[in-house]
KOLKE-570828 format. One record per atom (N, C-alpha, C): residue in three letters; chain; x, y negated, z. Coordinates in Angstrom, 1 decimal, decimal comma. Each point is the difference from the previous one (the first is absolute). Layout:
BEGIN
(ALA; A; (X; Y; Z))
...
end
This chain:
BEGIN
(GLN; A; (67,1; 5,4; 11,0))
(GLN; A; (-1,0; 0,0; 0,4))
(GLN; A; (-1,5; -0,5; -0,5))
(VAL; A; (0,5; -1,3; -0,7))
(VAL; A; (-0,9; -0,4; -1,0))
(VAL; A; (-0,4; 1,1; -0,4))
(GLU; A; (0,2; 1,2; -0,6))
(GLU; A; (-0,4; 0,6; -1,1))
(GLU; A; (-1,0; 0,7; 1,1))
(GLU; A; (0,4; 0,5; 1,2))
(GLU; A; (-0,6; 0,7; 0,4))
(GLU; A; (-1,6; -0,6; 0,7))
(GLU; A; (0,3; -1,6; 0,6))
(GLU; A; (-1,0; -1,0; -0,1))
(GLU; A; (-1,5; -0,1; -1,1))
(LEU; A; (1,0; 0,2; -1,0))
(LEU; A; (-0,7; 0,0; -1,2))
(LEU; A; (-1,1; 1,0; 0,2))
(LYS; A; (1,0; 1,2; 0,0))
(LYS; A; (-1,4; 1,1; -0,4))
(LYS; A; (-1,0; 0,1; 1,3))
(ALA; A; (0,5; -0,4; 1,1))
(ALA; A; (-1,2; 0,1; 1,2))
(ALA; A; (-0,6; -0,9; -0,6))
(ALA; A; (0,2; -1,5; -0,3))
(ALA; A; (-1,3; -1,1; -0,8))
(ALA; A; (-1,4; 1,1; -1,3))
(TRP; A; (1,0; 0,6; -0,3))
(TRP; A; (-0,5; 0,6; -1,1))
(TRP; A; (-0,6; 1,0; 0,2))
(SER; A; (0,3; 0,9; 0,7))
(SER; A; (-1,0; 0,7; 0,7))
(SER; A; (-1,0; -0,3; 0,7))
(GLN; A; (-0,4; -1,0; 0,6))
(GLN; A; (-0,5; -0,5; 0,8))
(GLN; A; (-1,1; -1,0; -0,7))
(GLN; A; (0,5; -0,5; -1,0))
(GLN; A; (-0,8; -0,7; -0,9))
(GLN; A; (-0,9; 1,3; -0,9))
(ALA; A; (0,4; 1,0; -0,6))
(ALA; A; (-0,6; 1,0; -0,4))
(ALA; A; (-1,1; 1,0; 1,0))
(GLY; A; (0,9; 0,3; 1,1))
(GLY; A; (-1,2; 0,3; 1,2))
(GLY; A; (-1,2; -0,9; -0,2))
(GLN; A; (0,1; -1,0; 0,3))
(GLN; A; (-1,1; -1,2; 0,1))
(GLN; A; (-0,9; -0,2; -1,5))
(LEU; A; (1,1; 0,1; -1,0))
(LEU; A; (-0,9; 0,3; -1,3))
(LEU; A; (-0,9; 1,3; -0,3))
(ARG; A; (0,5; 1,2; 0,9))
(ARG; A; (-0,6; 1,2; -0,3))
(ARG; A; (-1,4; -0,5; 0,9))
(GLU; A; (0,1; -0,4; 1,4))
(GLU; A; (-1,2; -0,6; 0,9))
(GLU; A; (-0,8; -0,5; -0,6))
(MET; A; (0,3; -1,3; -1,0))
(MET; A; (-0,9; -0,7; -0,9))
(MET; A; (-0,7; 0,5; -1,2))
(GLU; A; (0,9; 1,0; -0,4))
(GLU; A; (-0,9; 0,7; -0,9))
(GLU; A; (-1,3; 1,0; 0,5))
(HIS; A; (0,4; 0,7; 1,1))
(HIS; A; (-0,5; 0,8; 0,6))
(HIS; A; (-1,7; -0,7; 0,7))
(ARG; A; (0,5; -1,4; 0,5))
(ARG; A; (-1,6; -1,2; 0,3))
(ARG; A; (-0,5; 0,0; -1,5))
(GLU; A; (1,0; -0,2; -1,1))
(GLU; A; (-0,8; -0,4; -0,9))
(GLU; A; (-1,3; 1,1; -0,7))
(ARG; A; (1,0; 1,2; 0,3))
(ARG; A; (-0,9; 0,6; -0,7))
(ARG; A; (-1,5; 0,5; 1,3))
(LEU; A; (0,5; 0,2; 0,9))
(LEU; A; (-1,2; 0,1; 1,0))
(LEU; A; (-0,9; -1,4; 0,0))
(LEU; A; (0,4; -1,0; -0,8))
(LEU; A; (-0,9; -1,1; 0,5))
(LEU; A; (-0,7; 0,1; -1,7))
(ARG; A; (0,7; 0,2; -1,0))
(ARG; A; (-1,1; 0,9; -1,3))
(ARG; A; (-1,1; 0,7; 0,7))
(SER; A; (0,3; 0,8; 0,3))
(SER; A; (-1,0; 1,2; 0,5))
(SER; A; (-1,0; -0,3; 0,9))
(ASP; A; (0,5; -0,9; 1,0))
(ASP; A; (-1,1; -0,8; 0,8))
(ASP; A; (-0,8; -1,0; -1,4))
(VAL; A; (0,2; -0,5; -0,7))
(VAL; A; (-0,3; -0,8; -0,9))
(VAL; A; (-1,2; 0,7; -1,0))
(GLN; A; (0,7; 1,7; -0,7))
(GLN; A; (-1,0; 0,9; -0,7))
(GLN; A; (-0,9; 0,5; 1,1))
(ARG; A; (0,4; 0,4; 1,0))
(ARG; A; (-1,4; 0,4; 0,8))
(ARG; A; (-1,0; -1,3; 0,5))
(ALA; A; (0,5; -1,2; 0,5))
(ALA; A; (-1,1; -1,2; -0,1))
(ALA; A; (-0,8; -0,2; -1,4))
(ARG; A; (0,5; 0,4; -1,0))
(ARG; A; (-0,6; -0,2; -1,5))
(ARG; A; (-1,1; 1,0; -0,3))
(GLU; A; (0,3; 1,4; 0,4))
(GLU; A; (-0,6; 0,9; -0,1))
(GLU; A; (-1,7; -0,2; 1,2))
(GLN; A; (1,0; -0,2; 1,4))
(GLN; A; (-1,4; -0,4; 1,0))
(GLN; A; (-1,0; -0,6; -0,4))
(LEU; A; (0,4; -2,0; -0,7))
(LEU; A; (-0,6; -0,3; -0,8))
(LEU; A; (-0,4; 0,1; -1,1))
(GLU; A; (0,1; 1,3; -0,7))
(GLU; A; (-0,7; 0,2; -1,1))
(GLU; A; (-1,1; 0,8; 0,4))
(SER; A; (0,2; 0,9; 1,0))
(SER; A; (-1,1; 0,7; 0,9))
(SER; A; (-0,9; -0,7; 0,5))
(PHE; A; (0,4; -1,0; 0,4))
(PHE; A; (-0,9; -0,8; 1,0))
(PHE; A; (-1,0; -0,2; -0,9))
(LYS; A; (0,6; -0,8; -1,2))
(LYS; A; (-0,9; -1,1; -1,1))
(LYS; A; (-1,0; 1,0; -0,4))
(THR; A; (0,5; 1,2; -0,4))
(THR; A; (-1,1; 1,3; -0,4))
(THR; A; (-0,9; 0,2; 0,9))
(ARG; A; (0,5; 0,2; 1,2))
(ARG; A; (-1,5; 0,5; 1,1))
(ARG; A; (-0,8; -1,5; 0,2))
(VAL; A; (0,7; -1,5; -0,3))
(VAL; A; (-1,4; -1,1; 0,4))
(VAL; A; (-0,4; 0,1; -1,3))
(MET; A; (0,4; 0,2; -1,3))
(MET; A; (-0,9; 0,3; -0,9))
(MET; A; (-1,4; 0,6; -0,2))
(GLN; A; (1,0; 1,5; 0,4))
(GLN; A; (-1,3; 1,1; 0,5))
(GLN; A; (-0,9; -0,4; 0,8))
(VAL; A; (0,1; -0,9; 1,0))
(VAL; A; (-1,2; -0,3; 0,9))
(VAL; A; (-0,5; -1,1; -0,4))
(CYS; A; (0,4; -1,0; -1,0))
(CYS; A; (-0,6; -1,4; -0,5))
(CYS; A; (-0,8; 0,7; -1,3))
(SER; A; (0,8; 0,9; -0,3))
(SER; A; (-0,9; 0,4; -1,4))
(SER; A; (0,9; 1,3; -1,0))
(PRO; A; (-1,1; 1,2; 0,6))
(PRO; A; (0,0; 0,8; 0,0))
(PRO; A; (0,6; 0,4; -1,9))
(SER; A; (-0,7; -0,7; -0,8))
(SER; A; (0,0; 0,3; -1,7))
(SER; A; (1,4; -0,6; -0,2))
(ALA; A; (0,6; -0,9; 1,1))
(ALA; A; (1,8; -0,5; -0,5))
(ALA; A; (1,0; 0,5; 0,3))
(ALA; A; (-0,5; 1,3; 1,2))
(ALA; A; (1,3; 0,4; -0,1))
(ALA; A; (0,4; 1,0; -1,0))
(GLU; A; (-1,1; 0,3; -1,2))
(GLU; A; (0,7; 0,7; -1,5))
(GLU; A; (0,9; -0,7; -0,8))
(ARG; A; (-0,4; -1,0; 0,0))
(ARG; A; (0,8; -1,3; -0,8))
(ARG; A; (1,4; -0,6; 0,8))
(SER; A; (0,5; -0,5; -0,5))
(SER; A; (1,3; -1,0; 0,4))
(SER; A; (-0,8; -1,2; 0,4))
(VAL; A; (1,0; -0,1; 1,4))
(VAL; A; (-0,8; -1,2; 0,7))
(VAL; A; (1,0; -1,0; 0,4))
(THR; A; (0,4; -1,2; -0,4))
(THR; A; (1,2; -1,0; 0,1))
(THR; A; (-0,2; -0,6; 1,8))
(GLU; A; (1,0; -0,5; 0,2))
(GLU; A; (0,1; -0,3; 1,5))
(GLU; A; (-0,9; -1,0; 0,2))
(GLN; A; (0,3; -0,8; -1,2))
(GLN; A; (-1,1; -1,1; 0,4))
(GLN; A; (-1,9; 0,3; -0,1))
(GLN; A; (0,0; 1,1; -0,7))
(GLN; A; (-1,8; 0,1; -0,2))
(GLN; A; (0,1; 0,8; 1,6))
(VAL; A; (0,9; 0,7; 0,6))
(VAL; A; (-0,1; 0,3; 1,5))
(VAL; A; (-0,2; -1,2; 1,0))
(ILE; A; (1,1; -1,2; -0,2))
(ILE; A; (0,0; -0,7; 0,9))
(ILE; A; (-1,8; -0,9; 0,0))
(GLU; A; (-0,5; 0,1; -1,3))
(GLU; A; (-0,9; -1,1; -0,3))
(GLU; A; (-1,2; 0,8; 0,5))
(LYS; A; (-0,2; 1,8; 0,0))
(LYS; A; (-0,9; 0,5; 0,4))
(LYS; A; (0,2; -0,2; 1,4))
(VAL; A; (0,9; 0,1; 1,2))
(VAL; A; (-0,1; -0,1; 0,9))
(VAL; A; (0,0; -1,5; 0,4))
(ARG; A; (0,3; -1,0; -0,6))
(ARG; A; (-0,7; -1,0; 0,4))
(ARG; A; (-1,6; -0,4; 0,3))
(GLN; A; (-0,3; 0,6; -1,2))
(GLN; A; (-1,5; 0,0; -0,2))
(GLN; A; (-0,8; 0,6; 1,2))
(ILE; A; (0,6; 1,4; 0,3))
(ILE; A; (-0,7; 1,1; 1,3))
(ILE; A; (0,8; -1,6; 1,1))
(SER; A; (0,9; -0,3; 0,6))
(SER; A; (-0,1; -1,1; 0,9))
(SER; A; (-0,6; -1,2; -0,1))
(ASP; A; (-0,6; -0,2; -1,2))
(ASP; A; (-0,6; -1,6; 0,2))
(ASP; A; (-1,2; 0,8; -0,1))
(GLU; A; (-0,7; 1,1; -0,6))
(GLU; A; (-1,6; 0,5; 0,5))
(GLU; A; (0,4; 0,5; 1,6))
(ASN; A; (0,5; 0,7; 0,6))
(ASN; A; (0,5; 0,2; 1,4))
(ASN; A; (-0,7; -1,7; 0,9))
(GLN; A; (0,7; -0,7; -0,4))
(GLN; A; (0,5; -1,5; 1,1))
(GLN; A; (-1,7; -0,4; -0,7))
(GLN; A; (-0,6; 0,1; -1,1))
(GLN; A; (-1,4; -0,6; 0,1))
(GLN; A; (-0,9; 1,1; 0,8))
(SER; A; (0,4; 0,9; -0,3))
(SER; A; (-1,0; 1,0; 1,2))
(SER; A; (-0,2; -0,3; 1,4))
(HIS; A; (1,2; -0,4; 0,5))
(HIS; A; (0,5; -0,4; 1,2))
(HIS; A; (-0,6; -1,7; 0,4))
(GLU; A; (-0,3; -0,8; -0,9))
(GLU; A; (0,0; -1,2; -0,2))
(GLU; A; (-1,9; 0,4; 0,2))
(THR; A; (-0,6; 0,9; -0,9))
(THR; A; (-1,6; 0,2; 0,1))
(THR; A; (-0,2; 0,7; 1,6))
(GLU; A; (1,2; 0,8; 0,1))
(GLU; A; (-0,4; 0,5; 1,4))
(GLU; A; (0,1; -0,8; 1,0))
(LYS; A; (0,8; -1,4; 0,1))
(LYS; A; (-0,1; -0,9; 1,0))
(LYS; A; (-1,2; -1,0; 0,1))
(SER; A; (-0,6; 0,0; -1,5))
(SER; A; (-1,4; -0,9; 0,1))
(SER; A; (-0,8; 1,1; 0,5))
(LEU; A; (-0,3; 1,2; -0,4))
(LEU; A; (-1,0; 0,6; 0,6))
(LEU; A; (0,2; 0,0; 1,2))
(GLN; A; (1,3; 0,2; 0,5))
(GLN; A; (-0,5; -0,3; 1,6))
(GLN; A; (-0,2; -1,2; 0,9))
(LYS; A; (0,5; -0,7; -0,6))
(LYS; A; (-0,5; -1,5; 0,4))
(LYS; A; (-1,8; -0,6; -0,2))
(GLU; A; (-0,5; 0,7; -1,1))
(GLU; A; (-1,4; -0,1; -0,4))
(GLU; A; (-0,5; 1,0; 1,2))
(LEU; A; (0,6; 1,1; 0,5))
(LEU; A; (-0,9; 0,9; 0,8))
(LEU; A; (-0,1; -0,6; 1,1))
(SER; A; (1,2; -0,1; 0,8))
(SER; A; (0,3; -1,2; 1,2))
(SER; A; (-1,1; -0,8; 0,0))
(SER; A; (0,0; -0,9; -0,9))
(SER; A; (-1,1; -1,2; -0,3))
(SER; A; (-0,9; 0,5; 0,5))
(ARG; A; (-0,5; 1,1; -1,0))
(ARG; A; (-1,8; 0,5; 0,1))
(ARG; A; (0,1; 0,8; 1,6))
(LEU; A; (0,6; 0,4; 0,2))
(LEU; A; (0,4; 0,7; 1,3))
(LEU; A; (-0,2; -1,3; 0,9))
(ALA; A; (0,4; -0,9; 0,4))
(ALA; A; (-0,2; -1,2; 0,6))
(ALA; A; (-1,2; -0,8; 0,2))
(LYS; A; (-0,6; 0,2; -1,4))
(LYS; A; (-1,5; -0,7; -0,4))
(LYS; A; (-0,9; 1,0; 0,8))
(GLU; A; (0,4; 1,2; -0,5))
(GLU; A; (-1,0; 1,2; 1,2))
(GLU; A; (0,2; -0,1; 1,0))
(LYS; A; (0,7; 0,0; 0,9))
(LYS; A; (0,3; -0,4; 1,3))
(LYS; A; (-0,8; -1,6; 0,2))
(GLU; A; (0,4; -1,0; -0,6))
(GLU; A; (-1,0; -0,7; 0,3))
(GLU; A; (-1,2; -0,1; 0,1))
(VAL; A; (-0,5; 0,7; -1,1))
(VAL; A; (-1,3; 0,2; -0,1))
(VAL; A; (-1,1; 1,1; 1,2))
(SER; A; (1,2; 0,8; 0,4))
(SER; A; (-0,5; 1,0; 0,9))
(SER; A; (-0,3; -0,8; 1,4))
(ALA; A; (0,8; -0,8; -0,1))
(ALA; A; (0,2; -0,6; 1,4))
(ALA; A; (-1,2; -0,9; -0,1))
(ASN; A; (-0,6; -1,0; -0,9))
(ASN; A; (-1,1; -0,7; 0,1))
(ASN; A; (-1,4; 0,7; -0,4))
(ILE; A; (0,2; 1,2; -0,3))
(ILE; A; (-1,0; 0,9; 0,4))
(ILE; A; (-0,3; 0,4; 1,3))
(GLU; A; (0,9; 0,2; 0,9))
(GLU; A; (0,2; 0,7; 1,1))
(GLU; A; (-0,5; -1,6; 0,8))
(ALA; A; (0,8; -1,1; -0,6))
(ALA; A; (-0,7; -0,7; 1,3))
(ALA; A; (-1,3; -0,8; -0,8))
(PHE; A; (-0,4; 0,9; -0,9))
(PHE; A; (-1,8; -0,8; -0,3))
(PHE; A; (-0,6; 1,2; 1,0))
(LYS; A; (0,4; 0,8; -0,2))
(LYS; A; (-0,6; 1,5; 1,2))
(LYS; A; (-0,6; -0,2; 1,0))
(ASN; A; (1,0; -0,7; 0,5))
(ASN; A; (0,4; -0,5; 1,3))
(ASN; A; (-0,9; -1,5; 0,4))
(SER; A; (-0,2; -0,7; -1,2))
(SER; A; (-1,0; -1,4; 0,0))
(SER; A; (-1,3; 0,5; 0,2))
(LEU; A; (-0,5; 1,4; -0,7))
(LEU; A; (-1,3; 0,5; 0,0))
(LEU; A; (0,0; 0,3; 1,0))
(GLN; A; (0,8; 1,2; 0,6))
(GLN; A; (-0,3; 0,3; 1,5))
(GLN; A; (-0,4; -0,8; 0,6))
(LYS; A; (0,5; -1,2; 0,4))
(LYS; A; (0,0; -0,9; 0,9))
(LYS; A; (-1,5; -0,7; 0,0))
(LEU; A; (-0,2; -0,4; -1,8))
(LEU; A; (-1,4; -0,2; -0,2))
(LEU; A; (-0,9; 0,5; 0,7))
(GLN; A; (-0,2; 1,4; 0,1))
(GLN; A; (-0,9; 1,1; 0,1))
(GLN; A; (-0,1; -0,1; 1,2))
end
């Protein structure tokens, strides 16, 4: 009976080992696919950022730096846009005030006449 229990335990362990090996193969396949996708993404990013860079070997660090540079430029553009929006709002408010003053001046002139 002990021998049969050992055989059953051995069989169960062997089944678990096969399952673990299967999962490991799947994980390795997933990792390989992720690497390929990352490489493809890196290549596409570099083609967009610098078309001539696509022909030469580009490191991940160069891709990161280029993406960071684009991000910084984008943020600066947003800050410039905010600043211009504030300036525009200020000018529109001043224009509105000047228009109101002109209108008041016109009304005063009409009353005087």
